[in-house]
PDB file as gemmi writes it, atoms N, CA and C in Angstrom:
CRYST1    1.000    1.000    1.000  90.00  90.00  90.00 P 1                      
ATOM      1  N   MET A   1      20.782 -11.865  10.340  1.00  0.00           N  
ATOM      2  CA  MET A   1      19.419 -12.306   9.462  1.00  0.00           C  
ATOM      3  C   MET A   1      18.208 -11.684   9.932  1.00  0.00           C  
ATOM      4  N   SER A   2      17.508 -11.072   9.084  1.00  0.00           N  
ATOM      5  CA  SER A   2      16.375 -10.319   9.440  1.00  0.00           C  
ATOM      6  C   SER A   2      15.191 -11.185   8.920  1.00  0.00           C  
ATOM      7  N   GLN A   3      14.151 -11.027   9.766  1.00  0.00           N  
ATOM      8  CA  GLN A   3      12.783 -11.577   9.329  1.00  0.00           C  
ATOM      9  C   GLN A   3      11.941 -10.420   9.081  1.00  0.00           C  
ATOM     10  N   PHE A   4      10.852 -10.583   8.328  1.00  0.00           N  
ATOM     11  CA  PHE A   4       9.732  -9.464   8.188  1.00  0.00           C  
ATOM     12  C   PHE A   4       8.539 -10.068   8.305  1.00  0.00           C  
ATOM     13  N   THR A   5       7.708  -9.660   9.145  1.00  0.00           N  
ATOM     14  CA  THR A   5       6.388 -10.159   9.426  1.00  0.00           C  
ATOM     15  C   THR A   5       5.418  -8.828   9.509  1.00  0.00           C  
ATOM     16  N   SER A   6       4.150  -8.649   8.753  1.00  0.00           N  
ATOM     17  CA  SER A   6       3.195  -7.716   8.906  1.00  0.00           C  
ATOM     18  C   SER A   6       1.964  -8.107   9.618  1.00  0.00           C  
ATOM     19  N   LEU A   7       1.577  -7.346  10.541  1.00  0.00           N  
ATOM     20  CA  LEU A   7       0.226  -7.339  11.311  1.00  0.00           C  
ATOM     21  C   LEU A   7      -0.633  -6.021  10.764  1.00  0.00           C  
ATOM     22  N   ALA A   8      -1.867  -6.560   9.962  1.00  0.00           N  
ATOM     23  CA  ALA A   8      -2.703  -5.309   9.531  1.00  0.00           C  
ATOM     24  C   ALA A   8      -3.817  -5.275  10.151  1.00  0.00           C  
ATOM     25  N   SER A   9      -4.214  -4.017  10.556  1.00  0.00           N  
ATOM     26  CA  SER A   9      -5.389  -3.468  10.983  1.00  0.00           C  
ATOM     27  C   SER A   9      -6.070  -2.568   9.879  1.00  0.00           C  
ATOM     28  N   ASP A  10      -7.541  -1.799  10.264  1.00  0.00           N  
ATOM     29  CA  ASP A  10      -7.898  -1.002   9.378  1.00  0.00           C  
ATOM     30  C   ASP A  10      -7.117   0.149   9.254  1.00  0.00           C  
ATOM     31  N   GLN A  11      -6.405   0.542  10.042  1.00  0.00           N  
ATOM     32  CA  GLN A  11      -5.774   1.820   9.573  1.00  0.00           C  
ATOM     33  C   GLN A  11      -4.370   1.855  10.092  1.00  0.00           C  
ATOM     34  N   THR A  12      -4.077   0.471  11.000  1.00  0.00           N  
ATOM     35  CA  THR A  12      -2.423   0.812  11.433  1.00  0.00           C  
ATOM     36  C   THR A  12      -1.953  -0.415  11.063  1.00  0.00           C  
ATOM     37  N   VAL A  13      -0.432  -0.286  10.764  1.00  0.00           N  
ATOM     38  CA  VAL A  13       0.441  -1.584  10.362  1.00  0.00           C  
ATOM     39  C   VAL A  13       1.402  -1.758  11.429  1.00  0.00           C  
ATOM     40  N   VAL A  14       1.657  -2.991  11.933  1.00  0.00           N  
ATOM     41  CA  VAL A  14       2.940  -3.055  12.735  1.00  0.00           C  
ATOM     42  C   VAL A  14       3.669  -4.030  12.040  1.00  0.00           C  
ATOM     43  N   ALA A  15       4.915  -3.536  11.682  1.00  0.00           N  
ATOM     44  CA  ALA A  15       5.716  -4.438  10.712  1.00  0.00           C  
ATOM     45  C   ALA A  15       7.311  -4.333  11.020  1.00  0.00           C  
ATOM     46  N   GLN A  16       7.942  -5.107  10.310  1.00  0.00           N  
ATOM     47  CA  GLN A  16       9.493  -4.933  10.468  1.00  0.00           C  
ATOM     48  C   GLN A  16      10.277  -5.377  11.410  1.00  0.00           C  
ATOM     49  N   PRO A  17       9.798  -6.615  12.199  1.00  0.00           N  
ATOM     50  CA  PRO A  17      10.715  -7.025  13.290  1.00  0.00           C  
ATOM     51  C   PRO A  17      12.102  -7.145  12.791  1.00  0.00           C  
ATOM     52  N   THR A  18      12.807  -6.760  13.930  1.00  0.00           N  
ATOM     53  CA  THR A  18      14.393  -6.791  13.564  1.00  0.00           C  
ATOM     54  C   THR A  18      15.319  -7.418  14.691  1.00  0.00           C  
ATOM     55  N   LEU A  19      16.051  -8.190  14.340  1.00  0.00           N  
ATOM     56  CA  LEU A  19      16.866  -9.138  15.203  1.00  0.00           C  
ATOM     57  C   LEU A  19      18.321  -8.325  15.052  1.00  0.00           C  
ATOM     58  N   ALA A  20      18.688  -7.691  16.232  1.00  0.00           N  
ATOM     59  CA  ALA A  20      20.024  -7.258  16.174  1.00  0.00           C  
ATOM     60  C   ALA A  20      20.648  -7.435  17.814  1.00  0.00           C  
ATOM     61  N   GLN A  21      21.759  -7.831  18.109  1.00  0.00           N  
ATOM     62  CA  GLN A  21      22.229  -8.460  19.269  1.00  0.00           C  
ATOM     63  C   GLN A  21      21.241  -8.508  20.260  1.00  0.00           C  
ATOM     64  N   SER A  22      20.434  -9.480  19.910  1.00  0.00           N  
ATOM     65  CA  SER A  22      19.358 -10.225  20.854  1.00  0.00           C  
ATOM     66  C   SER A  22      18.437  -9.286  21.155  1.00  0.00           C  
ATOM     67  N   THR A  23      17.856  -8.292  20.480  1.00  0.00           N  
ATOM     68  CA  THR A  23      16.942  -7.324  20.571  1.00  0.00           C  
ATOM     69  C   THR A  23      15.791  -7.688  19.450  1.00  0.00           C  
ATOM     70  N   LEU A  24      14.471  -7.698  19.912  1.00  0.00           N  
ATOM     71  CA  LEU A  24      13.614  -7.846  18.795  1.00  0.00           C  
ATOM     72  C   LEU A  24      12.758  -6.391  18.646  1.00  0.00           C  
ATOM     73  N   ALA A  25      12.594  -5.774  17.638  1.00  0.00           N  
ATOM     74  CA  ALA A  25      11.903  -4.565  17.574  1.00  0.00           C  
ATOM     75  C   ALA A  25      10.802  -4.430  16.619  1.00  0.00           C  
ATOM     76  N   TYR A  26       9.874  -3.760  17.000  1.00  0.00           N  
ATOM     77  CA  TYR A  26       8.715  -3.425  15.715  1.00  0.00           C  
ATOM     78  C   TYR A  26       8.468  -2.112  15.499  1.00  0.00           C  
ATOM     79  N   VAL A  27       8.276  -1.723  14.285  1.00  0.00           N  
ATOM     80  CA  VAL A  27       7.800  -0.324  14.054  1.00  0.00           C  
ATOM     81  C   VAL A  27       6.480  -0.314  13.930  1.00  0.00           C  
ATOM     82  N   ILE A  28       5.994   0.800  14.946  1.00  0.00           N  
ATOM     83  CA  ILE A  28       4.381   1.103  15.034  1.00  0.00           C  
ATOM     84  C   ILE A  28       4.069   2.034  14.159  1.00  0.00           C  
ATOM     85  N   GLU A  29       3.031   1.640  13.197  1.00  0.00           N  
ATOM     86  CA  GLU A  29       2.574   2.930  12.587  1.00  0.00           C  
ATOM     87  C   GLU A  29       0.867   3.128  12.467  1.00  0.00           C  
ATOM     88  N   VAL A  30       0.376   4.535  12.360  1.00  0.00           N  
ATOM     89  CA  VAL A  30      -1.005   4.573  12.564  1.00  0.00           C  
ATOM     90  C   VAL A  30      -1.161   5.349  11.276  1.00  0.00           C  
ATOM     91  N   GLY A  31      -1.950   4.671  10.400  1.00  0.00           N  
ATOM     92  CA  GLY A  31      -2.190   5.469   9.100  1.00  0.00           C  
ATOM     93  C   GLY A  31      -0.985   5.478   8.468  1.00  0.00           C  
ATOM     94  N   GLU A  32      -0.369   6.579   8.088  1.00  0.00           N  
ATOM     95  CA  GLU A  32       0.900   6.922   7.159  1.00  0.00           C  
ATOM     96  C   GLU A  32       1.793   7.532   8.427  1.00  0.00           C  
ATOM     97  N   THR A  33       1.583   7.554   9.566  1.00  0.00           N  
ATOM     98  CA  THR A  33       2.521   7.920  10.714  1.00  0.00           C  
ATOM     99  C   THR A  33       3.094   7.238  11.517  1.00  0.00           C  
ATOM    100  N   GLN A  34       4.365   7.136  11.445  1.00  0.00           N  
ATOM    101  CA  GLN A  34       5.301   6.394  12.228  1.00  0.00           C  
ATOM    102  C   GLN A  34       4.953   6.776  13.700  1.00  0.00           C  
ATOM    103  N   ALA A  35       4.283   6.044  14.601  1.00  0.00           N  
ATOM    104  CA  ALA A  35       4.072   6.281  15.884  1.00  0.00           C  
ATOM    105  C   ALA A  35       5.305   6.151  16.762  1.00  0.00           C  
ATOM    106  N   GLY A  36       6.117   5.149  16.557  1.00  0.00           N  
ATOM    107  CA  GLY A  36       7.240   4.841  17.370  1.00  0.00           C  
ATOM    108  C   GLY A  36       7.652   3.254  16.974  1.00  0.00           C  
ATOM    109  N   LEU A  37       8.286   2.647  17.948  1.00  0.00           N  
ATOM    110  CA  LEU A  37       8.486   1.060  17.834  1.00  0.00           C  
ATOM    111  C   LEU A  37       8.411   0.773  19.076  1.00  0.00           C  
ATOM    112  N   VAL A  38       8.322  -0.783  19.468  1.00  0.00           N  
ATOM    113  CA  VAL A  38       8.515  -1.166  20.461  1.00  0.00           C  
ATOM    114  C   VAL A  38       9.688  -2.273  20.460  1.00  0.00           C  
ATOM    115  N   ALA A  39      10.371  -2.337  21.563  1.00  0.00           N  
ATOM    116  CA  ALA A  39      11.714  -3.223  21.389  1.00  0.00           C  
ATOM    117  C   ALA A  39      11.743  -4.196  22.822  1.00  0.00           C  
ATOM    118  N   ARG A  40      12.266  -5.258  22.560  1.00  0.00           N  
ATOM    119  CA  ARG A  40      12.319  -6.162  23.614  1.00  0.00           C  
ATOM    120  C   ARG A  40      13.714  -6.830  23.619  1.00  0.00           C  
ATOM    121  N   ARG A  41      14.505  -6.613  24.766  1.00  0.00           N  
ATOM    122  CA  ARG A  41      15.907  -7.316  24.739  1.00  0.00           C  
ATOM    123  C   ARG A  41      15.638  -8.736  25.121  1.00  0.00           C  
ATOM    124  N   ALA A  42      16.985  -9.596  25.275  1.00  0.00           N  
ATOM    125  CA  ALA A  42      16.975 -11.009  25.284  1.00  0.00           C  
ATOM    126  C   ALA A  42      16.532 -11.167  26.832  1.00  0.00           C  
ATOM    127  N   GLY A  43      15.838 -11.884  27.348  1.00  0.00           N  
ATOM    128  CA  GLY A  43      15.357 -11.830  28.686  1.00  0.00           C  
ATOM    129  C   GLY A  43      14.462 -11.240  29.253  1.00  0.00           C  
ATOM    130  N   GLU A  44      14.089 -10.110  28.549  1.00  0.00           N  
ATOM    131  CA  GLU A  44      13.081  -9.097  28.912  1.00  0.00           C  
ATOM    132  C   GLU A  44      11.688  -9.887  28.618  1.00  0.00           C  
ATOM    133  N   ARG A  45      10.569  -9.545  29.402  1.00  0.00           N  
ATOM    134  CA  ARG A  45       9.292 -10.144  29.113  1.00  0.00           C  
ATOM    135  C   ARG A  45       8.459  -9.353  28.199  1.00  0.00           C  
ATOM    136  N   PHE A  46       8.454  -7.695  28.343  1.00  0.00           N  
ATOM    137  CA  PHE A  46       7.470  -6.963  27.725  1.00  0.00           C  
ATOM    138  C   PHE A  46       8.318  -6.272  26.763  1.00  0.00           C  
ATOM    139  N   PHE A  47       7.614  -5.558  25.772  1.00  0.00           N  
ATOM    140  CA  PHE A  47       8.052  -4.431  24.934  1.00  0.00           C  
ATOM    141  C   PHE A  47       7.896  -3.247  25.459  1.00  0.00           C  
ATOM    142  N   THR A  48       8.909  -2.358  25.180  1.00  0.00           N  
ATOM    143  CA  THR A  48       9.075  -1.041  25.823  1.00  0.00           C  
ATOM    144  C   THR A  48       8.809  -0.096  24.472  1.00  0.00           C  
ATOM    145  N   PHE A  49       7.956   0.954  24.729  1.00  0.00           N  
ATOM    146  CA  PHE A  49       7.559   1.897  23.382  1.00  0.00           C  
ATOM    147  C   PHE A  49       8.503   3.081  23.561  1.00  0.00           C  
ATOM    148  N   ILE A  50       8.941   3.296  22.387  1.00  0.00           N  
ATOM    149  CA  ILE A  50       9.735   4.499  22.223  1.00  0.00           C  
ATOM    150  C   ILE A  50       9.152   5.147  20.844  1.00  0.00           C  
ATOM    151  N   SER A  51       8.765   6.559  21.477  1.00  0.00           N  
ATOM    152  CA  SER A  51       7.940   7.386  20.669  1.00  0.00           C  
ATOM    153  C   SER A  51       8.690   7.868  19.439  1.00  0.00           C  
ATOM    154  N   ALA A  52       8.387   8.106  18.048  1.00  0.00           N  
ATOM    155  CA  ALA A  52       8.637   8.593  17.095  1.00  0.00           C  
ATOM    156  C   ALA A  52       8.033   9.882  16.503  1.00  0.00           C  
ATOM    157  N   ALA A  53       6.782  10.143  17.329  1.00  0.00           N  
ATOM    158  CA  ALA A  53       6.099  11.574  16.786  1.00  0.00           C  
ATOM    159  C   ALA A  53       5.568  11.954  18.103  1.00  0.00           C  
ATOM    160  N   SER A  54       5.450  13.527  18.306  1.00  0.00           N  
ATOM    161  CA  SER A  54       5.029  13.953  19.483  1.00  0.00           C  
ATOM    162  C   SER A  54       3.497  13.551  19.806  1.00  0.00           C  
ATOM    163  N   ALA A  55       2.775  12.976  18.946  1.00  0.00           N  
ATOM    164  CA  ALA A  55       1.275  12.597  19.416  1.00  0.00           C  
ATOM    165  C   ALA A  55       1.248  11.361  20.188  1.00  0.00           C  
ATOM    166  N   PHE A  56       2.415  10.638  19.872  1.00  0.00           N  
ATOM    167  CA  PHE A  56       2.785   9.388  20.609  1.00  0.00           C  
ATOM    168  C   PHE A  56       3.326   9.538  21.965  1.00  0.00           C  
ATOM    169  N   ASP A  57       3.956  10.824  22.366  1.00  0.00           N  
ATOM    170  CA  ASP A  57       4.966  10.970  23.433  1.00  0.00           C  
ATOM    171  C   ASP A  57       4.135  10.114  24.787  1.00  0.00           C  
ATOM    172  N   ARG A  58       2.780  10.195  24.966  1.00  0.00           N  
ATOM    173  CA  ARG A  58       2.453   9.751  26.312  1.00  0.00           C  
ATOM    174  C   ARG A  58       2.412   8.303  26.442  1.00  0.00           C  
ATOM    175  N   LEU A  59       3.062   7.451  25.346  1.00  0.00           N  
ATOM    176  CA  LEU A  59       3.195   6.198  25.579  1.00  0.00           C  
ATOM    177  C   LEU A  59       4.579   5.828  25.518  1.00  0.00           C  
ATOM    178  N   GLU A  60       5.520   6.839  25.591  1.00  0.00           N  
ATOM    179  CA  GLU A  60       6.866   6.836  25.964  1.00  0.00           C  
ATOM    180  C   GLU A  60       7.226   5.945  26.984  1.00  0.00           C  
ATOM    181  N   GLY A  61       8.030   4.799  26.938  1.00  0.00           N  
ATOM    182  CA  GLY A  61       8.372   3.804  28.155  1.00  0.00           C  
ATOM    183  C   GLY A  61       7.164   2.902  28.470  1.00  0.00           C  
ATOM    184  N   GLU A  62       5.977   2.949  28.005  1.00  0.00           N  
ATOM    185  CA  GLU A  62       5.367   2.196  28.612  1.00  0.00           C  
ATOM    186  C   GLU A  62       5.416   0.856  27.898  1.00  0.00           C  
ATOM    187  N   ARG A  63       5.296  -0.451  28.724  1.00  0.00           N  
ATOM    188  CA  ARG A  63       5.472  -1.689  28.272  1.00  0.00           C  
ATOM    189  C   ARG A  63       4.169  -2.393  27.975  1.00  0.00           C  
ATOM    190  N   PHE A  64       4.548  -3.000  27.170  1.00  0.00           N  
ATOM    191  CA  PHE A  64       3.163  -3.880  26.327  1.00  0.00           C  
ATOM    192  C   PHE A  64       3.581  -5.312  26.346  1.00  0.00           C  
ATOM    193  N   ALA A  65       2.886  -6.363  26.744  1.00  0.00           N  
ATOM    194  CA  ALA A  65       3.079  -7.724  26.328  1.00  0.00           C  
ATOM    195  C   ALA A  65       3.165  -8.269  24.773  1.00  0.00           C  
ATOM    196  N   THR A  66       2.633  -7.373  24.044  1.00  0.00           N  
ATOM    197  CA  THR A  66       2.760  -7.498  22.396  1.00  0.00           C  
ATOM    198  C   THR A  66       2.940  -6.638  21.630  1.00  0.00           C  
ATOM    199  N   PRO A  67       3.468  -6.776  20.621  1.00  0.00           N  
ATOM    200  CA  PRO A  67       3.441  -5.327  19.765  1.00  0.00           C  
ATOM    201  C   PRO A  67       2.026  -5.033  19.037  1.00  0.00           C  
ATOM    202  N   GLY A  68       1.226  -5.963  18.889  1.00  0.00           N  
ATOM    203  CA  GLY A  68      -0.167  -5.651  18.807  1.00  0.00           C  
ATOM    204  C   GLY A  68      -0.773  -4.779  19.818  1.00  0.00           C  
ATOM    205  N   ALA A  69      -0.624  -5.115  21.110  1.00  0.00           N  
ATOM    206  CA  ALA A  69      -1.200  -4.178  22.292  1.00  0.00           C  
ATOM    207  C   ALA A  69      -0.868  -2.800  22.118  1.00  0.00           C  
ATOM    208  N   ALA A  70       0.649  -2.769  21.664  1.00  0.00           N  
ATOM    209  CA  ALA A  70       1.131  -1.131  21.413  1.00  0.00           C  
ATOM    210  C   ALA A  70       0.338  -0.769  20.415  1.00  0.00           C  
ATOM    211  N   GLU A  71       0.281  -1.288  19.206  1.00  0.00           N  
ATOM    212  CA  GLU A  71      -0.212  -0.766  18.183  1.00  0.00           C  
ATOM    213  C   GLU A  71      -1.764  -0.294  18.560  1.00  0.00           C  
ATOM    214  N   ARG A  72      -2.610  -0.958  18.999  1.00  0.00           N  
ATOM    215  CA  ARG A  72      -3.978  -0.683  19.683  1.00  0.00           C  
ATOM    216  C   ARG A  72      -3.855   0.573  20.627  1.00  0.00           C  
ATOM    217  N   ALA A  73      -2.857   0.879  21.454  1.00  0.00           N  
ATOM    218  CA  ALA A  73      -2.741   1.773  22.380  1.00  0.00           C  
ATOM    219  C   ALA A  73      -2.674   2.821  21.437  1.00  0.00           C  
ATOM    220  N   ALA A  74      -1.670   2.831  20.536  1.00  0.00           N  
ATOM    221  CA  ALA A  74      -1.263   4.008  19.440  1.00  0.00           C  
ATOM    222  C   ALA A  74      -2.479   4.474  18.780  1.00  0.00           C  
ATOM    223  N   ARG A  75      -3.186   3.454  18.461  1.00  0.00           N  
ATOM    224  CA  ARG A  75      -4.253   3.896  17.334  1.00  0.00           C  
ATOM    225  C   ARG A  75      -5.373   4.485  18.299  1.00  0.00           C  
ATOM    226  N   LEU A  76      -5.693   4.027  19.645  1.00  0.00           N  
ATOM    227  CA  LEU A  76      -6.810   4.526  20.347  1.00  0.00           C  
ATOM    228  C   LEU A  76      -6.266   5.793  20.769  1.00  0.00           C  
ATOM    229  N   LEU A  77      -5.125   6.352  21.097  1.00  0.00           N  
ATOM    230  CA  LEU A  77      -4.557   7.544  21.269  1.00  0.00           C  
ATOM    231  C   LEU A  77      -4.890   8.638  20.588  1.00  0.00           C  
ATOM    232  N   VAL A  78      -4.938   8.356  19.142  1.00  0.00           N  
ATOM    233  CA  VAL A  78      -5.123   9.512  18.287  1.00  0.00           C  
ATOM    234  C   VAL A  78      -6.368   9.420  17.648  1.00  0.00           C  
ATOM    235  N   ALA A  79      -7.419   8.400  17.998  1.00  0.00           N  
ATOM    236  CA  ALA A  79      -8.717   7.959  17.870  1.00  0.00           C  
ATOM    237  C   ALA A  79      -9.692   9.478  17.883  1.00  0.00           C  
ATOM    238  N   PRO A  80     -10.432   9.761  16.983  1.00  0.00           N  
ATOM    239  CA  PRO A  80     -11.130  10.932  17.267  1.00  0.00           C  
ATOM    240  C   PRO A  80     -12.470  10.553  18.239  1.00  0.00           C  
ATOM    241  N   ARG A  81     -12.466  11.174  19.338  1.00  0.00           N  
ATOM    242  CA  ARG A  81     -13.753  10.808  20.421  1.00  0.00           C  
ATOM    243  C   ARG A  81     -15.008  11.136  19.896  1.00  0.00           C  
ATOM    244  N   ARG A  82     -16.015  10.466  20.122  1.00  0.00           N  
ATOM    245  CA  ARG A  82     -17.150  10.771  19.660  1.00  0.00           C  
ATOM    246  C   ARG A  82     -18.022  11.813  20.611  1.00  0.00           C  
ATOM    247  N   GLN A  83     -18.645  12.757  19.780  1.00  0.00           N  
ATOM    248  CA  GLN A  83     -19.199  13.757  20.856  1.00  0.00           C  
ATOM    249  C   GLN A  83     -20.202  13.103  22.000  1.00  0.00           C  
ATOM    250  N   GLY A  84     -20.127  13.624  23.043  1.00  0.00           N  
ATOM    251  CA  GLY A  84     -20.978  13.000  23.926  1.00  0.00           C  
ATOM    252  C   GLY A  84     -20.659  11.795  24.418  1.00  0.00           C  
ATOM    253  N   GLN A  85     -19.418  11.193  23.942  1.00  0.00           N  
ATOM    254  CA  GLN A  85     -19.141   9.645  24.606  1.00  0.00           C  
ATOM    255  C   GLN A  85     -18.618  10.022  26.042  1.00  0.00           C  
ATOM    256  N   THR A  86     -18.856   9.262  26.890  1.00  0.00           N  
ATOM    257  CA  THR A  86     -18.318   9.283  28.405  1.00  0.00           C  
ATOM    258  C   THR A  86     -18.050   8.025  28.855  1.00  0.00           C  
ATOM    259  N   ARG A  87     -16.585   8.010  29.213  1.00  0.00           N  
ATOM    260  CA  ARG A  87     -16.201   6.955  30.162  1.00  0.00           C  
ATOM    261  C   ARG A  87     -16.288   6.682  31.319  1.00  0.00           C  
ATOM    262  N   LEU A  88     -17.020   5.928  31.949  1.00  0.00           N  
ATOM    263  CA  LEU A  88     -17.362   5.822  33.239  1.00  0.00           C  
ATOM    264  C   LEU A  88     -16.277   4.621  34.062  1.00  0.00           C  
ATOM    265  N   ALA A  89     -15.657   5.081  35.035  1.00  0.00           N  
ATOM    266  CA  ALA A  89     -14.996   4.150  36.065  1.00  0.00           C  
ATOM    267  C   ALA A  89     -15.446   3.148  36.500  1.00  0.00           C  
ATOM    268  N   ALA A  90     -15.244   2.007  36.491  1.00  0.00           N  
ATOM    269  CA  ALA A  90     -15.606   0.784  37.129  1.00  0.00           C  
ATOM    270  C   ALA A  90     -15.618   0.675  38.488  1.00  0.00           C  
TER     271      ALA A  90                                                      
END                                                                             
């Protein structure tokens, strides 16, 4: 049996959790691009990101506490940077 849930933001949708052999997986989309998916097996605490497009390969294998955290990371990875914006290390 499958359950379907959607979490939507301005540009990204996390959708389609799938239950298969004790694995929970969510498709991560940024705009109209499938960024990848996150999956968690029974007994695991974190979701692991699996890239579906080269623009998101930097997230491959990264672990996230929630599918929403993976969705935010994917969106930030491809977000255009503002000119003159500087990140300062704490």
